[in-house]
C-alpha positions, 0 to 999 in steps of 0.5 A, a space after each residue: 507472514 505470507 509474501 507475494 514475489 514481484 516481477 522484479 524477483 524480490 518478495 514483499 510481505 503481503 500484510 502490512 502496517 501503514 501511518 497514513 494520517 498518523 500524528 508525526 509526534 505519535 509515529 515513533 511509538 506507534 510503528 514501534 508498537 507495530 514492530 513489536 506485534 509483528 509487522 515488518 512491513 511499513 508504508 509511508 509516504 512524504 506527504 504524510 509528514 512522519 517519515 522521521 517518526 518511522 525511522 526512529 522507530 527503525 532505528 530504536 527496533 534493533 530488527 536487522 534492515 534485511 528483516 524489514 520492508 520499508 515503502 516511502 513515496 514520491 509527492 506530486 510536486 516533486 516529480 521533476 526532481 525524484 533524485 533529490 526528493 529520494 534523498 530527502 526521504 532517506 535522511 528523514 528515514 535514516 536509510 541508504 535505501 528503502 525497499 519500494 518507492 512509489 510515484 504517489 498520484 499520476 497528477 495528470 494535469 502536470 504531464 510529468 509522471 513519465 518523467 518522474 517514472 524514468 528518474 525511478 528506474 534510474 534511482 533503482 539502477 542506482 540502488 537507492 530504492 530495491 524496487 519502483 512502483 506507482 499508486 493511484 494510476 489507472 489503466 491510462 496511466 499505466 498504459 502510457 508508462 508501457 509505451 514510453 518506456 521498457 520497465 513495468 511498475 512492480 506494484 500499483 497502490 490503488 484505493 481497493 475495499 469491498 466497495 470500489 475494487 477497480 476491477 479493469 485497473 487491477 486486470 491489467 495491472 496483473 496482466 502486466 506483471 504489476 502486483 496490487 496493493 491496497 489502500 483504505 482496506 476498510 474504507 477509512 471508516 467512510 460508510 458503515 462496512 463493518 456493519 455489513 450483513 455480509 460481512 459479520 456473517 462470514 466474521 461470525 462464521 469464523 470467530 473473528 472480527 468484521 475487520 479480520 474478514 475484510 482483511 482475509 478478503 484482501 489476502 485471498 485476493 492476491 492483494 498486499 494490504 496494510 490497514 491503518 490503526 493508531 491502537 495497539 489492541 487493533 494492531 494485533 487484531 489485524 495481523 491475526 489473520 493468517 489463521 482462517 480462510 473464507 469459504 468460496 461463498 464468503 469470497 464471492 458474497 464480499 466481492 458482490 458489494 462492489 459499488 463501481 465509482 459510487 464507491 470510492 472514498 478518496 480523490 479520483 487519480 484523473 483529478 489529482 493535482 
């Protein structure tokens, strides 16, 4: 498993397993299967409603805690109460700390994300999370954190897939030392990404699936990525991406699929509430 070193000196597995929209009743089974396949980085969030299932899978796995990387997120309506929100998440997860705690959305209409960020800094200092970061923050939001605090987010988790690459946000984040995580790396099935001839040609050239080619594109772009699936066969497939590399031409062709704002499949962070 490849890792990326964050700006706080810690390392994070570059490929993880996401549980967005995983049924809480099925989460323990699905996460347990992911851990059996070999995943060690699990990404959840309070709003997903499945932290308890993640926690049960962790407890049942028998995997030493220091071999796991667990992320959860602060929901928008708790930005003024992050210490209590994190304690509740830890209780549901059955952990005494998480490896990464993120502000889930900037929700700028409430103007609380700087307050939340200052709380996360204190939570890190208290040892309740090893690293802290943000999700769905655009350049303006990152700039404000830099202006009003002296701690740079370790990561910014953003919508990122070939049709929506957010180059301005990525460039700014990387310039200040913030690593990029991708959610929706396969476009959430909301457009025919895996049928695109550029993708299928790259996949066929390496004897891989279209999904594997896209995941490999993320990895070669130094992005932390966690595709989501409920099916063990897909878990295995998504994990089998370390034995090939896209050529420079293949990588460039996939990058050329960028469609700007037209390619967005999720919410605009400026409109998050």
